[in-house]
C-alpha positions as CSV (number, residue, x, y, z in Angstrom):
1,M,-46.7,19.9,-13.0
2,K,-47.3,16.6,-11.3
3,C,-44.3,15.0,-12.9
4,I,-42.0,17.8,-11.6
5,Y,-43.5,17.4,-8.1
6,K,-42.9,13.6,-8.2
7,D,-39.3,14.1,-9.5
8,L,-38.6,16.6,-6.7
9,I,-39.8,14.1,-4.1
10,F,-37.7,11.4,-5.7
11,V,-34.6,13.6,-5.7
12,K,-35.2,14.5,-2.0
13,L,-35.6,10.9,-1.0
14,L,-32.5,9.9,-2.9
15,A,-30.4,12.7,-1.3
16,G,-31.7,11.6,2.1
17,V,-30.7,8.0,1.5
18,L,-27.3,8.9,0.2
19,L,-26.6,11.3,3.2
20,L,-27.7,8.7,5.8
21,G,-26.0,5.7,4.1
22,G,-22.8,7.6,3.2
23,C,-21.8,8.5,6.7
24,A,-21.4,5.0,8.1
25,V,-17.7,4.5,9.0
26,N,-16.4,1.5,10.9
27,D,-13.0,0.2,11.9
28,Q,-11.1,-0.7,8.8
29,Y,-9.1,-3.9,8.1
30,L,-7.0,-3.5,5.0
31,V,-5.4,-6.1,2.7
32,L,-1.9,-5.3,1.5
33,N,-1.6,-6.7,-2.0
34,P,0.5,-4.3,-4.1
35,Q,1.1,-4.8,-7.8
36,I,4.7,-4.4,-8.7
37,D,5.2,-3.1,-12.2
38,V,8.6,-4.2,-13.5
39,T,9.7,-4.8,-17.1
40,A,10.4,-8.4,-18.1
41,T,14.1,-8.8,-18.7
42,E,16.8,-11.5,-18.8
43,V,19.0,-9.5,-16.4
44,G,18.8,-12.2,-13.6
45,S,20.0,-15.1,-15.8
46,G,18.4,-17.6,-13.5
47,K,20.3,-16.5,-10.3
48,I,18.7,-17.6,-7.1
49,I,17.9,-15.1,-4.4
50,N,17.3,-15.8,-0.7
51,L,14.4,-13.3,-0.2
52,Q,13.1,-12.2,3.2
53,V,10.3,-9.8,4.0
54,L,10.1,-8.5,7.5
55,D,7.5,-6.3,9.3
56,K,9.6,-3.8,11.3
57,R,6.8,-1.4,12.2
58,E,6.4,-0.3,15.8
59,G,2.7,-1.3,16.0
60,T,0.1,-3.1,14.0
61,E,-2.2,-0.1,13.5
62,L,-1.9,2.1,10.5
63,G,-3.8,5.0,12.1
64,E,-7.2,6.4,13.0
65,I,-10.0,8.0,11.1
66,R,-12.3,10.5,12.6
67,D,-15.7,11.0,11.0
68,A,-17.7,14.3,10.8
69,H,-18.9,13.7,14.4
70,S,-15.4,13.2,15.7
71,D,-15.9,9.5,16.3
72,V,-12.6,7.6,16.1
73,F,-12.2,4.4,14.0
74,N,-9.0,2.3,13.8
75,V,-7.3,1.3,10.6
76,R,-5.1,-1.8,10.6
77,L,-4.0,-4.5,8.2
78,D,-6.3,-7.6,8.1
79,R,-3.5,-10.1,8.6
80,D,0.2,-10.8,8.5
81,F,1.2,-9.5,5.1
82,T,4.8,-10.6,4.9
83,Q,4.2,-13.9,3.1
84,D,1.9,-12.3,0.5
85,L,4.4,-9.5,0.0
86,K,7.3,-12.0,-0.4
87,T,5.2,-13.8,-3.1
88,N,4.6,-10.5,-5.0
89,I,8.2,-9.5,-4.8
90,G,9.2,-13.0,-5.9
91,I,6.9,-12.8,-9.0
92,A,8.5,-9.4,-9.9
93,L,12.0,-10.9,-9.5
94,E,11.0,-13.9,-11.7
95,K,9.9,-11.4,-14.4
96,Q,13.5,-10.2,-14.3
97,S,14.8,-13.8,-14.7
98,F,15.7,-14.4,-11.0
99,S,14.5,-17.3,-8.9
100,V,13.6,-17.2,-5.2
101,G,15.1,-19.9,-3.0
102,D,18.0,-20.9,-0.8
103,S,21.1,-19.0,-1.9
104,N,24.1,-17.1,-0.7
105,I,22.6,-13.9,-2.3
106,N,20.5,-12.5,0.5
107,M,17.8,-9.8,0.0
108,T,15.9,-8.5,3.0
109,V,13.0,-6.1,2.5
110,N,11.9,-4.3,5.7
111,I,8.5,-2.6,6.0
112,E,9.4,0.1,8.4
113,K,6.4,2.4,8.4
114,L,2.8,2.4,7.2
115,A,0.9,5.3,8.7
116,L,-2.5,6.6,7.7
117,S,-3.8,10.0,8.8
118,S,-7.0,11.7,7.9
119,E,-7.9,15.4,8.5
120,K,-11.3,17.0,8.0
121,Y,-11.3,20.2,6.0
122,P,-14.4,22.3,5.1
123,L,-16.3,20.1,2.6
124,T,-13.6,17.4,2.2
125,F,-11.4,15.0,4.1
126,K,-7.7,14.7,3.2
127,T,-6.2,11.3,3.9
128,D,-2.4,10.6,3.7
129,L,-0.6,7.3,3.8
130,E,3.1,7.4,4.5
131,A,5.1,4.3,3.7
132,I,8.8,3.6,4.3
133,I,10.6,0.5,3.2
134,S,14.3,-0.5,3.2
135,V,16.2,-3.1,1.3
136,R,19.5,-4.8,2.2
137,I,21.4,-7.1,-0.2
138,E,24.5,-9.2,0.6
139,N,26.1,-10.9,-2.3
140,G,29.6,-12.2,-1.3
141,E,31.7,-9.2,-0.5
142,E,29.2,-6.8,-2.1
143,Q,26.5,-5.1,-0.1
144,Y,23.7,-2.7,-0.9
145,G,21.2,-0.8,1.2
146,N,18.5,1.6,0.4
147,R,15.6,3.3,2.2
148,L,12.6,4.5,0.3
149,R,9.7,6.8,1.4
150,V,6.5,7.9,-0.2
151,V,3.3,9.7,0.8
152,T,0.1,9.2,-1.1
153,T,-2.9,11.4,-0.7
154,K,-6.6,11.2,-1.4
155,R,-9.3,13.8,-1.0
156,T,-12.9,12.6,-0.4
157,A,-16.2,14.2,0.4
158,G,-16.5,12.2,3.6
159,P,-14.2,10.2,5.8
160,P,-12.3,7.6,3.7
161,F,-14.0,4.2,3.5
162,T,-12.1,0.9,3.5
163,K,-11.8,1.0,-0.3
164,D,-10.1,4.4,-0.2
165,S,-7.7,3.3,2.5
166,N,-6.9,0.1,0.7
167,E,-6.1,2.0,-2.5
168,L,-3.8,4.4,-0.6
169,V,-1.8,1.7,1.1
170,N,-1.5,-0.5,-1.9
171,E,-0.6,2.4,-4.2
172,A,2.1,3.6,-1.8
173,V,3.8,0.1,-1.3
174,S,3.4,-0.6,-5.0
175,N,5.3,2.6,-5.9
176,L,8.1,1.8,-3.4
177,L,8.6,-1.8,-4.5
178,T,8.5,-0.9,-8.1
179,D,11.1,1.9,-7.6
180,M,13.2,-0.5,-5.4
181,L,13.3,-3.2,-8.1
182,S,14.0,-0.7,-10.9
183,S,17.2,0.4,-9.3
184,E,20.2,-0.2,-11.5
185,K,22.5,-0.4,-8.5
186,L,20.4,-3.0,-6.8
187,M,20.3,-5.1,-10.0
188,S,24.1,-4.8,-10.4
189,I,24.7,-6.2,-6.9
190,L,22.2,-9.0,-7.5
191,V,23.8,-10.2,-10.7
192,Q,27.4,-10.2,-9.6
């Protein structure tokens, strides 16, 4: 009987610690570092691409998160992400046998929108991340443009923590960039 009583006290203490510690939400500073999943190919044949990545978003914030007490916390990217994104896209292009450098083949990737929203539902929080990117390629007389959009969603028991928000933003941008670089039309313009 004493063991059951001690176990019950331990469970109550553990539940109390988890409830108190699990509710702490702060402003979030996310790191955009998406992994781009492309198949290694020889399609590029060593062609050099002049790659630019531009942040065309209207503001720097991704959104706001409200906790169970309706306190508001800001979500934004930790730093300028364009150079890191250019590096990641460059690595993906190199897997397809392209090189990144000065060239008359211009490829511009615009990050148009990254917006996070979180809504409280009974017993859960639903967090959405909407991402929109566009790509423009000019290769001599040939031109190509495409705009891609995705919404990723995550449900959590409490307001999303930085880890959850980071996963959402990186998953969304990763999916868009992977789809962008998997386009046969895009590849056909780059290799002309």
